[in-house]
C-alpha positions in Angstrom: 0.0 0.0 0.0 1.5 3.3 -1.2 0.8 6.4 0.8 0.9 9.6 -1.2 3.3 12.3 0.1 0.7 14.9 -0.8 -1.9 13.2 1.4 0.5 13.1 4.3 1.5 16.7 3.8 -2.1 17.9 3.7 -3.0 15.9 6.8 0.0 17.3 8.7 -1.0 20.8 7.5 -4.6 20.5 8.7 -3.4 19.0 12.0 -0.9 21.8 12.6 -3.4 24.5 11.6 -6.0 23.2 13.9 -3.5 23.0 16.7 -2.4 26.6 16.1 -6.0 27.9 16.0 -6.9 26.1 19.2 -4.5 28.6 20.9 -6.6 31.6 19.9 -9.1 31.6 22.9 -7.8 33.7 25.7 -7.1 32.0 29.1 -9.5 33.1 31.8 -8.1 35.5 34.4 -9.4 35.1 37.9 -9.4 38.3 39.8 -9.0 38.6 43.6 -10.3 41.5 45.5 -7.8 44.0 46.8 -9.9 45.1 49.7 -10.9 42.8 52.6 -14.5 44.1 52.9 -16.0 41.1 54.5 -15.1 41.2 58.2 -13.9 38.0 59.9 -16.4 37.3 62.7 -15.7 34.6 65.3 -17.5 31.4 64.6 -19.1 31.5 68.1 -21.3 34.4 67.1 -23.2 32.3 64.5 -24.9 34.0 61.6 -24.4 37.7 61.2 -27.1 39.7 59.4 -27.2 43.4 58.5 -29.7 45.5 56.6 -29.1 48.6 54.5 -29.6 50.4 51.2 -27.4 50.4 48.1 -25.6 53.8 48.1 -23.5 53.5 45.0 -22.5 51.0 42.2 -19.4 51.8 40.4 -17.6 50.1 37.5 -14.0 49.0 38.2 -11.7 48.3 35.2 -8.6 46.3 35.6 -6.0 45.4 32.9 -3.6 42.6 32.7 -0.3 43.3 31.0 0.5 41.4 27.8 3.5 39.2 27.5 4.3 40.0 23.8 5.3 37.6 21.2 8.0 35.0 21.4 8.3 34.2 17.7 6.8 30.7 18.1 3.6 31.8 16.3 5.6 33.2 13.4 7.7 30.0 13.1 4.6 27.7 13.3 2.6 29.8 10.9 5.6 29.9 8.5 6.0 26.2 8.5 2.2 25.6 8.0 2.1 28.2 5.3 5.1 26.8 3.5 3.6 23.2 3.6 0.3 24.5 2.2 1.9 26.7 -0.4 4.1 23.8 -1.6 0.8 21.9 -2.5 0.0 24.5 -5.1 1.4 24.7 -8.7 4.3 23.1 -10.5 7.9 24.3 -11.0 8.5 28.0 -10.4 4.9 28.5 -9.5 5.3 26.0 -6.7 8.4 27.8 -5.4 6.6 31.1 -5.5 3.5 29.7 -3.7 5.7 28.1 -1.1 7.5 31.4 -0.4 4.2 33.3 -0.2 2.9 30.6 2.1 5.9 31.0 4.4 5.7 34.8 4.6 1.9 34.9 4.9 1.8 32.1 7.5 4.5 33.7 9.5 2.6 37.0 9.6 -0.6 35.3 10.4 0.9 33.2 13.1 2.7 36.2 14.7 -0.6 38.1 14.7 -2.5 35.2 16.3 0.2 35.0 19.0 0.2 38.8 19.6 -3.6 38.7 20.1 -3.4 35.7 22.4 -0.7 37.3 24.6 -1.9 40.9 24.4 -3.2 43.0 27.3 -6.8 42.3 28.4 -9.3 44.6 30.2 -11.8 43.3 32.7 -14.8 44.9 34.4 -16.1 44.3 37.8 -18.4 46.3 40.1 -18.1 47.8 43.6 -21.4 47.9 45.4 -21.4 50.3 48.3 -24.1 49.7 51.0 -25.0 52.1 53.8 -26.2 49.9 56.7 -29.0 50.8 59.0 -26.5 51.7 61.7 -24.9 54.3 59.4 -21.8 52.4 58.5 -20.7 51.9 54.9 -19.7 48.5 53.5 -18.4 47.9 50.0 -18.4 44.6 48.0 -16.5 43.9 44.8 -18.6 41.7 42.6 -18.4 40.4 39.0 -21.9 41.7 38.2 -24.4 43.7 40.3 -27.2 41.5 39.1 -30.6 43.1 39.7 -29.3 45.6 42.4 -29.9 49.3 41.8 -29.0 52.4 43.8 -31.6 52.8 46.6 -32.5 49.1 46.8 -33.0 47.7 50.3 -30.6 44.8 50.9 -29.7 42.2 53.4 -26.1 41.3 54.2 -25.9 37.8 55.5 -22.4 36.7 56.3 -20.9 38.9 53.6 -23.5 38.0 50.9 -25.7 40.8 49.5 -29.3 40.0 48.6 -32.1 42.4 47.6 -35.2 42.5 49.8 
């Protein structure tokens, strides 16, 4: 049984291209709050409940720094582009297609890597609550949900819920 070189090259190209495109989705970034707003109550006290009103909801923006490109995307893209370009044409046309495939693949691979490793901006929200005893508590949350300024809320062991 004779296996065609062209079939092996196309299969390898498709496999390499699918591997390269699988890297496009950004990795999730888990943010931790910078402010310890939830007080640590002794366990002997049991459940701690407060009531209040939402005084303010503000949007917080945070940004992660990008790591830049390492050249790996350009190399992988160049190899894949060269293999795909080599499948086109005959003689000098094949050489030209291979060269264009290498250059185009390198540019595309570098661009994909730059997008993958670039800086990302994330939004979270700071919900400020004025408790019934006059104190202010602030909570950093990923989304305010159905909370609006002026809503009456219950704070049960550091968890906010609308009444």
